[in-house]
N, CA, C and O atoms as a MOPAC input file, in Angstrom:
PM7 MOZYME 1SCF
protein

 N     64.84400 1   -88.80800 1    17.54200 1
 C     63.78500 1   -87.97200 1    18.29800 1
 C     64.07100 1   -86.83700 1    16.57300 1
 O     65.09400 1   -86.56500 1    15.94400 1
 N     63.19500 1   -86.61900 1    16.45100 1
 C     63.37300 1   -84.98200 1    15.01700 1
 C     62.96400 1   -84.36200 1    16.24700 1
 O     62.41400 1   -84.59400 1    17.32400 1
 N     63.87000 1   -82.84300 1    15.08900 1
 C     63.42500 1   -81.75700 1    15.85400 1
 C     62.72800 1   -80.71600 1    14.90500 1
 O     62.67200 1   -81.03700 1    13.71800 1
 N     62.27100 1   -79.69100 1    15.22400 1
 C     61.46600 1   -79.00100 1    13.86000 1
 C     62.18400 1   -77.20700 1    14.63700 1
 O     62.34800 1   -76.59300 1    15.69100 1
 N     62.42600 1   -77.11000 1    12.73800 1
 C     63.03100 1   -75.21200 1    12.62000 1
 C     62.28700 1   -74.22100 1    12.65100 1
 O     61.35300 1   -74.16400 1    11.85200 1
 N     62.44100 1   -73.50300 1    13.29500 1
 C     61.72600 1   -72.36500 1    12.70900 1
 C     61.93900 1   -70.49300 1    12.46900 1
 O     62.37800 1   -69.65000 1    13.25000 1
 N     61.58000 1   -70.40400 1    11.50100 1
 C     62.15500 1   -68.60700 1    11.32000 1
 C     61.09300 1   -68.24200 1    11.17500 1
 O     60.13300 1   -68.55500 1    10.47200 1
 N     61.51300 1   -66.89100 1    12.56600 1
 C     60.56100 1   -66.07000 1    12.22500 1
 C     60.61300 1   -63.93700 1    12.42800 1
 O     61.28500 1   -63.56700 1    13.39000 1
 N     60.07600 1   -63.01400 1    11.73500 1
 C     60.85200 1   -62.32600 1    11.83700 1
 C     60.71800 1   -61.53400 1    13.09900 1
 O     59.54200 1   -61.73400 1    13.40200 1
 N     61.01400 1   -61.08300 1    13.62800 1
 C     60.46800 1   -60.15500 1    14.68300 1
 C     60.09900 1   -58.00700 1    14.61200 1
 O     60.79200 1   -57.73200 1    13.63200 1
 N     59.72100 1   -57.18200 1    14.89400 1
 C     60.36200 1   -56.06500 1    14.88300 1
 C     59.69600 1   -55.67900 1    16.02000 1
 O     58.86000 1   -56.14900 1    16.79300 1
 N     60.61400 1   -54.22400 1    15.81100 1
 C     60.11900 1   -53.79400 1    17.41200 1
 C     61.97000 1   -53.94000 1    18.09900 1
 O     62.19400 1   -53.41000 1    19.18700 1
 N     63.06300 1   -54.62800 1    17.39800 1
 C     64.06100 1   -55.45700 1    18.32600 1
 C     65.23900 1   -53.73200 1    17.90300 1
 O     65.52500 1   -53.13700 1    16.86500 1
 N     65.48700 1   -53.59400 1    18.99700 1
 C     66.91000 1   -52.86200 1    18.79800 1
 C     68.25300 1   -52.82400 1    19.42600 1
 O     69.28700 1   -52.18500 1    19.23000 1
 N     67.79300 1   -53.89800 1    20.39500 1
 C     69.28000 1   -53.27300 1    21.54300 1
 C     69.07400 1   -54.94100 1    21.91100 1
 O     68.11100 1   -55.62900 1    21.57200 1
 N     70.03000 1   -55.29300 1    22.54700 1
 C     70.64500 1   -56.18900 1    23.31900 1
 C     69.53000 1   -56.61500 1    24.27400 1
 O     69.17100 1   -57.78700 1    24.37700 1
 N     69.07500 1   -55.74300 1    24.86800 1
 C     67.89500 1   -56.33500 1    25.97600 1
 C     67.13200 1   -56.95300 1    24.95200 1
 O     66.78800 1   -58.13400 1    24.99300 1
 N     66.89000 1   -56.24100 1    24.12600 1
 C     65.43200 1   -56.87300 1    23.38200 1
 C     65.10700 1   -58.47900 1    23.03700 1
 O     64.08200 1   -59.15500 1    23.12200 1
 N     67.22500 1   -58.91800 1    22.37000 1
 C     67.12400 1   -60.02800 1    22.17400 1
 C     66.72100 1   -61.08300 1    23.82100 1
 O     65.76900 1   -61.81100 1    24.10200 1
 N     67.69100 1   -60.77100 1    24.41500 1
 C     67.37100 1   -60.96500 1    25.81300 1
 C     65.98000 1   -62.01900 1    26.26100 1
 O     65.80800 1   -63.16400 1    26.68000 1
 N     64.93700 1   -60.50000 1    25.76800 1
 C     63.92800 1   -60.90700 1    26.31800 1
 C     63.01900 1   -61.11300 1    25.24100 1
 O     61.99800 1   -60.45800 1    25.45100 1
 N     62.96900 1   -61.75100 1    24.17800 1
 C     62.73100 1   -62.41600 1    23.14300 1
 C     62.86800 1   -64.06500 1    23.61400 1
 O     62.21400 1   -65.09700 1    23.77300 1
 N     64.35200 1   -63.43100 1    23.71500 1
 C     65.29600 1   -65.34500 1    23.76900 1
 C     64.43500 1   -65.59400 1    24.78800 1
 O     63.68900 1   -66.50400 1    24.42800 1
 N     64.20200 1   -65.26300 1    25.78000 1
 C     63.69900 1   -65.89400 1    26.84500 1
 C     62.48700 1   -66.08800 1    27.11500 1
 O     62.53700 1   -66.65600 1    28.20600 1
 N     61.64400 1   -66.00700 1    26.89000 1
 C     60.20200 1   -65.88200 1    26.72400 1
 C     60.26200 1   -66.95300 1    25.55600 1
 O     59.75100 1   -68.03600 1    25.84200 1
 N     60.83800 1   -66.81900 1    24.20200 1
 C     60.32100 1   -68.11500 1    23.83400 1
 C     60.89400 1   -69.02100 1    23.62900 1
 O     60.70800 1   -69.97800 1    22.87800 1
 N     62.01800 1   -68.63000 1    24.64400 1
 C     62.79800 1   -70.16900 1    25.12900 1
 C     61.80200 1   -71.25300 1    26.10300 1
 O     61.77700 1   -72.47300 1    26.27100 1
 N     61.00700 1   -70.06600 1    26.63400 1
 C     60.00600 1   -71.00000 1    27.93100 1
 C     58.26800 1   -71.29800 1    27.19900 1
 O     57.12700 1   -70.95100 1    27.50400 1
 N     58.83900 1   -72.04600 1    26.21500 1
 C     57.07900 1   -72.34700 1    25.29100 1
 C     57.83500 1   -73.82700 1    25.09100 1
 O     58.95600 1   -74.15500 1    24.70100 1
 N     56.62300 1   -74.57300 1    25.56700 1
 C     57.55300 1   -75.86800 1    26.02900 1
 C     58.45200 1   -76.96800 1    25.00500 1
 O     57.53100 1   -77.12700 1    24.20300 1
 N     59.17100 1   -77.52900 1    24.64400 1
 C     59.61600 1   -78.29700 1    23.95700 1
 C     60.81000 1   -77.23500 1    23.40000 1
 O     61.90000 1   -77.64000 1    22.99800 1
 N     60.53000 1   -76.20600 1    23.43100 1
 C     61.78500 1   -75.01700 1    22.85600 1
 C     63.05900 1   -75.94300 1    23.42700 1
 O     63.14900 1   -76.39400 1    24.56900 1
 N     64.13100 1   -76.12700 1    22.20700 1
 C     65.36900 1   -76.09600 1    22.96400 1
 C     66.80100 1   -75.57300 1    22.41900 1
 O     67.98200 1   -75.90400 1    22.51500 1
 N     66.00000 1   -74.53200 1    21.77100 1
 C     66.92500 1   -73.89300 1    21.38300 1
 C     66.69400 1   -72.08700 1    20.03400 1
 O     66.57500 1   -72.12600 1    18.81000 1
 N     66.71300 1   -70.98100 1    20.82500 1
 C     66.64200 1   -69.51700 1    20.27000 1
 C     67.36100 1   -69.52000 1    19.48300 1
 O     68.42100 1   -70.04900 1    19.81800 1
 N     67.30000 1   -68.92400 1    17.84800 1
 C     69.02700 1   -67.45600 1    17.82600 1
 C     68.05700 1   -66.35800 1    17.60800 1
 O     66.93600 1   -66.59000 1    17.15700 1
 N     68.46600 1   -65.16000 1    17.92000 1
 C     67.89700 1   -63.68100 1    17.28200 1
 C     69.11300 1   -63.14700 1    17.04400 1
 O     70.06700 1   -62.88000 1    17.77500 1
 N     68.88500 1   -63.02800 1    15.76800 1
 C     69.72100 1   -61.87300 1    14.84300 1
 C     68.88300 1   -60.54100 1    15.13700 1
 O     67.75900 1   -60.19000 1    14.77900 1
 N     69.71900 1   -60.02700 1    15.81100 1
 C     69.49000 1   -58.26000 1    15.71100 1
 C     68.92900 1   -57.45000 1    14.39600 1
 O     67.76200 1   -57.13900 1    14.16000 1
 N     70.22000 1   -57.17600 1    13.53000 1
 C     69.82600 1   -56.93800 1    12.49500 1
 C     68.63400 1   -57.08300 1    11.39600 1
 O     67.83400 1   -56.32100 1    10.85400 1
 N     68.91700 1   -58.34000 1    11.36200 1
 C     67.36700 1   -58.10700 1    10.83400 1
 C     65.70900 1   -58.53000 1    11.74500 1
 O     64.57500 1   -58.17800 1    11.41800 1
 N     66.02000 1   -59.14600 1    12.60500 1
 C     64.93200 1   -59.56700 1    12.85500 1
 C     64.42900 1   -60.65000 1    13.41800 1
 O     63.59200 1   -60.84200 1    14.30000 1
 N     65.52000 1   -61.76200 1    12.31300 1
 C     64.74400 1   -63.06300 1    12.34300 1
 C     65.20700 1   -63.78300 1    13.54800 1
 O     66.32700 1   -63.46200 1    13.94400 1
 N     64.46900 1   -64.83800 1    14.32000 1
 C     63.80600 1   -65.51200 1    15.42400 1
 C     64.14800 1   -66.87400 1    14.95200 1
 O     63.24000 1   -67.28400 1    14.23000 1
 N     65.27700 1   -67.88200 1    15.10400 1
 C     64.77900 1   -69.17800 1    14.17400 1
 C     64.90500 1   -69.75800 1    16.30600 1
 O     65.66000 1   -69.55700 1    17.25800 1
 N     63.49000 1   -70.58600 1    15.97400 1
 C     63.16000 1   -71.51100 1    17.02300 1
 C     63.38800 1   -73.15800 1    16.94200 1
 O     62.66600 1   -73.66700 1    16.08600 1
 N     64.07600 1   -73.91500 1    17.51600 1
 C     64.03700 1   -75.15600 1    17.16500 1
 C     63.46800 1   -75.67100 1    18.57200 1
 O     63.68400 1   -75.34100 1    19.73800 1
 N     62.60100 1   -76.67700 1    17.92300 1
 C     62.12900 1   -77.16100 1    18.67500 1
 C     61.66600 1   -78.98200 1    18.67700 1
 O     61.75500 1   -79.78400 1    17.74800 1
 N     61.26200 1   -79.15400 1    19.81800 1
 C     61.17300 1   -80.94600 1    20.06200 1
 C     60.67800 1   -81.68000 1    18.97000 1
 O     61.07000 1   -82.61100 1    18.26700 1
 N     59.25000 1   -80.63600 1    19.09700 1
 C     58.31600 1   -80.91900 1    18.11000 1
 C     57.55700 1   -78.96900 1    17.31200 1
 O     57.57500 1   -77.77300 1    17.60600 1
 N     57.12600 1   -79.71500 1    16.45100 1
 C     56.21800 1   -78.44400 1    15.71700 1
 C     55.71100 1   -77.49100 1    16.83200 1
 O     54.97300 1   -77.94700 1    17.70500 1
 N     56.10700 1   -76.09000 1    16.83700 1
 C     55.30600 1   -74.98000 1    17.85300 1
 C     53.69900 1   -74.25500 1    16.90600 1
 O     53.30900 1   -73.99500 1    15.76800 1
 N     53.39200 1   -74.22600 1    17.88900 1
 C     51.88400 1   -73.60100 1    16.90200 1
 C     52.25200 1   -71.70800 1    17.04500 1
 O     52.56200 1   -71.34300 1    18.17900 1
 N     52.21400 1   -70.75700 1    16.08400 1
 C     52.52200 1   -69.74200 1    15.34800 1
 C     52.16600 1   -69.42300 1    16.57400 1
 O     53.03100 1   -69.05300 1    17.36700 1
 N     50.92200 1   -69.50200 1    16.92200 1
 C     50.28400 1   -68.05200 1    17.67300 1
 C     50.79400 1   -68.58300 1    19.24700 1
 O     50.86800 1   -67.70500 1    20.10600 1
 N     51.01000 1   -69.45400 1    19.48400 1
 C     52.07200 1   -69.67200 1    20.68100 1
 C     53.29800 1   -69.06800 1    21.21300 1
 O     53.65400 1   -68.90800 1    22.38100 1
 N     54.04300 1   -68.67400 1    19.75600 1
 C     55.54100 1   -67.84000 1    19.57400 1
 C     54.96600 1   -66.86400 1    19.37200 1
 O     55.20500 1   -66.03100 1    20.24700 1
 N     54.16600 1   -66.46100 1    18.48000 1
 C     54.24400 1   -65.15600 1    18.57600 1
 C     53.11600 1   -63.56700 1    19.87500 1
 O     53.11900 1   -62.33600 1    19.89600 1
 N     52.04800 1   -65.17900 1    21.04500 1
 C     51.83900 1   -64.56900 1    22.10500 1
 C     53.53900 1   -64.23500 1    22.96900 1
 O     53.77700 1   -63.07000 1    23.28700 1
 N     54.68500 1   -65.43800 1    23.30100 1
 C     55.78100 1   -64.85600 1    23.43400 1
 C     56.01600 1   -64.15200 1    23.09100 1
 O     56.39100 1   -63.31400 1    23.91100 1
 N     56.04000 1   -63.92500 1    22.29900 1
 C     56.98600 1   -62.36600 1    21.83800 1
 C     56.54000 1   -61.18800 1    22.28100 1
 O     57.15100 1   -60.36600 1    22.96400 1
 N     55.10700 1   -61.12100 1    21.73500 1
 C     53.79400 1   -60.20000 1    22.78700 1
 C     54.90800 1   -59.93300 1    23.84800 1
 O     55.73000 1   -59.01700 1    23.87300 1
 N     54.68200 1   -61.19100 1    24.90500 1
 C     54.76600 1   -60.74400 1    25.67200 1
 C     56.20300 1   -60.30200 1    26.18100 1
 O     56.17000 1   -59.95600 1    27.36200 1
 N     57.02100 1   -60.25100 1    25.79500 1
 C     58.51300 1   -59.51300 1    25.23800 1
 C     58.23900 1   -58.08400 1    25.22100 1
 O     58.74700 1   -57.08800 1    25.73600 1
 N     57.28400 1   -58.32500 1    24.46700 1
 C     56.45500 1   -56.69400 1    24.06600 1
 C     56.98500 1   -56.08900 1    22.28200 1
 O     56.99900 1   -54.97500 1    21.75800 1
 N     57.35300 1   -57.44000 1    21.81500 1
 C     57.50200 1   -57.38100 1    20.48600 1
 C     56.09700 1   -57.85500 1    19.43000 1
 O     55.02100 1   -58.27100 1    19.86100 1
 N     56.40800 1   -57.68700 1    18.17100 1
 C     55.36000 1   -58.13900 1    17.41900 1
 C     55.68700 1   -58.80500 1    16.69200 1
 O     56.88200 1   -58.53500 1    16.56700 1
 N     55.25200 1   -60.24100 1    15.48500 1
 C     55.75900 1   -60.62800 1    14.69100 1
 C     55.43200 1   -60.09600 1    13.68200 1
 O     54.34700 1   -59.52100 1    13.59900 1
 N     56.36500 1   -60.16800 1    12.59300 1
 C     56.33200 1   -59.07500 1    10.90000 1
 C     54.83200 1   -60.00300 1    11.02300 1
 O     54.39100 1   -60.89700 1    11.74700 1
 N     54.34500 1   -59.15000 1     9.78400 1
 C     52.87500 1   -59.52700 1     9.18400 1
 C     51.24000 1   -59.77300 1     9.65800 1
 O     50.17400 1   -59.89600 1     9.05400 1
 N     51.71100 1   -59.77100 1    11.22200 1
 C     50.41800 1   -60.48000 1    12.27300 1
 C     49.73300 1   -58.66700 1    12.41400 1
 O     48.72600 1   -58.43700 1    13.08400 1

């Protein structure tokens, strides 16, 4: 089985709670197997069973109360 890894930049995160909120929402997307959030850079690396729809990731990030950079 192949996996897909994508990295996004999330703006507005300032603390551990932010990291948890983003990890939880993105991690709930179908097929997601791992989420790693780097608070200092805002980088969110997502590993999934198949390529994720960027709009779905953006919606999950927005549900957590943040935005993807460049949107």
